[in-house]
C-alpha positions as a printed NumPy array, in Angstrom:
array([[151.934, 111.136, 147.235],
       [153.545, 113.926, 144.64 ],
       [152.811, 113.951, 141.166],
       [155.659, 114.628, 138.523],
       [155.173, 117.259, 135.124],
       [154.868, 113.307, 133.67 ],
       [151.315, 112.371, 134.998],
       [149.828, 116.393, 135.607],
       [151.752, 116.302, 131.929],
       [149.587, 112.285, 130.595],
       [146.03 , 113.364, 132.82 ],
       [146.298, 117.095, 130.724],
       [145.98 , 114.639, 127.661],
       [143.688, 111.714, 129.044],
       [141.407, 114.763, 129.787],
       [141.161, 116.606, 126.343],
       [141.389, 113.455, 124.751],
       [137.706, 112.576, 126.809],
       [136.35 , 116.12 , 126.199],
       [137.096, 116.228, 122.434],
       [135.414, 112.276, 122.663],
       [131.697, 113.376, 124.375],
       [131.697, 117.087, 121.674],
       [131.898, 115.16 , 118.992],
       [129.438, 112.888, 120.518],
       [126.992, 115.698, 120.99 ],
       [127.743, 117.381, 117.5  ],
       [126.454, 113.738, 115.839],
       [123.752, 112.673, 117.331],
       [120.523, 114.284, 115.768],
       [118.269, 112.106, 115.317],
       [115.649, 114.132, 113.179],
       [115.84 , 114.234, 109.588],
       [115.589, 117.214, 106.599],
       [114.565, 116.293, 103.482],
       [116.135, 118.694, 100.402],
       [114.861, 116.138,  97.93 ],
       [111.053, 117.245,  96.848],
       [110.629, 113.808,  94.911],
       [110.571, 112.353,  98.732],
       [108.354, 113.891, 100.441],
       [106.077, 112.675, 103.422],
       [102.53 , 113.103, 102.017],
       [101.331, 115.885, 104.352],
       [ 98.417, 117.998, 103.848],
       [ 98.466, 121.601, 102.848],
       [ 97.36 , 123.297, 105.916],
       [ 99.049, 126.244, 107.015],
       [101.479, 126.161, 110.082],
       [103.383, 129.264, 110.103],
       [103.726, 132.201, 107.376],
       [106.22 , 134.988, 108.5  ],
       [108.171, 137.62 , 106.38 ],
       [111.556, 138.654, 107.825],
       [113.592, 141.129, 106.845],
       [117.145, 141.114, 106.277],
       [120.134, 143.223, 106.539],
       [124.163, 142.442, 105.502],
       [124.468, 141.341, 109.089],
       [122.095, 138.492, 108.166],
       [124.119, 134.885, 108.284],
       [121.038, 133.646, 108.118],
       [116.859, 132.217, 108.38 ],
       [115.43 , 129.824, 110.72 ],
       [111.991, 126.686, 110.811],
       [112.436, 125.044, 115.176],
       [110.261, 122.135, 114.914],
       [109.685, 121.461, 118.363],
       [108.428, 117.697, 119.362],
       [110.297, 117.597, 122.47 ],
       [108.326, 119.963, 124.624],
       [104.704, 120.402, 121.647],
       [102.984, 117.92 , 119.384],
       [105.413, 117.335, 116.317],
       [104.771, 114.117, 115.48 ],
       [104.531, 114.449, 111.831],
       [107.161, 115.788, 109.36 ],
       [106.294, 119.986, 107.732],
       [106.979, 121.76 , 104.305],
       [109.175, 124.67 , 104.572],
       [110.102, 126.672, 101.493],
       [111.57 , 129.706, 101.989],
       [110.719, 132.872,  99.064],
       [113.154, 135.791,  98.209],
       [110.945, 139.211,  97.618],
       [111.679, 142.049,  96.248],
       [109.733, 145.413,  95.439],
       [106.661, 142.701,  96.447],
       [107.716, 139.295,  94.057],
       [108.042, 136.517,  95.605],
       [110.65 , 133.849,  94.12 ],
       [111.194, 130.277,  95.189],
       [114.053, 129.731,  96.835],
       [114.072, 126.957,  98.699],
       [112.26 , 123.429,  99.777],
       [112.122, 121.429, 102.104],
       [110.814, 119.105, 105.324],
       [111.91 , 118.532, 108.263],
       [110.721, 116.497, 110.706],
       [111.508, 115.86 , 114.107],
       [111.913, 112.808, 116.072],
       [110.622, 111.18 , 119.372],
       [111.61 , 113.809, 122.199],
       [113.595, 115.894, 120.322],
       [114.236, 119.495, 117.611],
       [114.945, 119.413, 114.126],
       [116.335, 122.805, 113.69 ],
       [116.419, 123.876, 109.336],
       [118.538, 126.791, 108.402],
       [118.558, 128.714, 105.293],
       [121.802, 130.238, 104.876],
       [121.773, 131.413, 101.237],
       [121.542, 134.65 , 102.447],
       [120.63 , 137.479,  99.146],
       [120.697, 140.812, 100.173],
       [122.2  , 142.145,  97.102],
       [117.702, 140.731,  95.669],
       [115.739, 140.088,  98.472],
       [115.303, 142.699, 101.011],
       [113.303, 139.864, 102.884],
       [112.304, 136.264, 103.006],
       [108.583, 134.894, 103.293],
       [109.177, 131.916, 105.335],
       [105.629, 129.43 , 104.545],
       [105.549, 125.793, 106.611],
       [102.479, 123.629, 106.386],
       [102.289, 120.457, 107.367],
       [ 98.766, 118.514, 109.429],
       [ 97.56 , 121.541, 111.755],
       [ 96.536, 117.53 , 113.882],
       [100.338, 116.074, 113.841],
       [101.813, 119.68 , 114.466],
       [101.062, 122.265, 116.73 ],
       [101.447, 125.217, 115.857],
       [103.552, 126.455, 119.085],
       [105.264, 122.948, 117.738],
       [107.153, 126.255, 115.34 ],
       [109.381, 128.765, 115.171],
       [110.73 , 130.832, 112.598],
       [113.6  , 133.88 , 112.715],
       [117.233, 135.42 , 111.553],
       [120.06 , 134.306, 112.691],
       [122.478, 137.473, 112.749],
       [126.314, 137.958, 111.886],
       [128.382, 137.599, 114.818],
       [132.285, 138.328, 114.773],
       [134.397, 137.503, 116.58 ],
       [138.126, 137.44 , 117.958],
       [140.245, 140.049, 120.103],
       [141.427, 138.906, 122.95 ],
       [144.017, 136.139, 123.531],
       [141.36 , 133.479, 122.411],
       [140.358, 134.549, 119.129],
       [136.706, 133.245, 117.736],
       [138.814, 129.601, 116.724],
       [139.264, 128.814, 119.435],
       [136.595, 126.079, 121.241],
       [135.164, 125.597, 124.502],
       [136.293, 122.715, 124.114],
       [139.958, 123.967, 124.   ],
       [139.423, 126.695, 126.17 ],
       [138.498, 123.394, 128.827],
       [141.633, 121.905, 127.961],
       [143.6  , 124.607, 129.212],
       [141.195, 125.435, 131.567],
       [142.018, 121.861, 132.978],
       [145.745, 122.215, 132.634],
       [146.039, 125.26 , 134.348],
       [143.994, 123.903, 137.79 ],
       [146.388, 120.368, 137.798],
       [149.21 , 122.667, 137.486],
       [147.924, 124.674, 140.587],
       [147.825, 120.926, 142.188],
       [150.808, 119.856, 140.978],
       [153.491, 121.865, 142.271],
       [152.016, 121.291, 146.235]])
């Protein structure tokens, strides 16, 4: 049986549709919660689980707190408070409550980095230490990454690049 261009195009289109649907399903599959309304916070004890000061630069995109209930015990919620620090003076800039569903990991990301007013930030995580192991908490910064160059710029998705590869393979296979 010889494949025609019409067959190759139909298979390529089908592969791209399936890959796109799969990517959308993976992107929306989180079952954890981040609460930003302090009136709706679950009552928790105020055990200090983590307290870290992070330096920021113009290359810092965000700060993050990860609550891991997949590998470690994190069965309760945690309050995350972010303070901007300028010359030793701290100003609360955000407060959220995060909770990871069973067998999942939740990540809170603070993206309003203001290097003009703050040279560092302090991230305080509080919760019930009997519900959350300190190993379940990871705090850090995310650097700004520039992209582009090459024939696929930074805006290309992995689904699009994968579709191009599949179409190229179908073209080569269809030449026989």
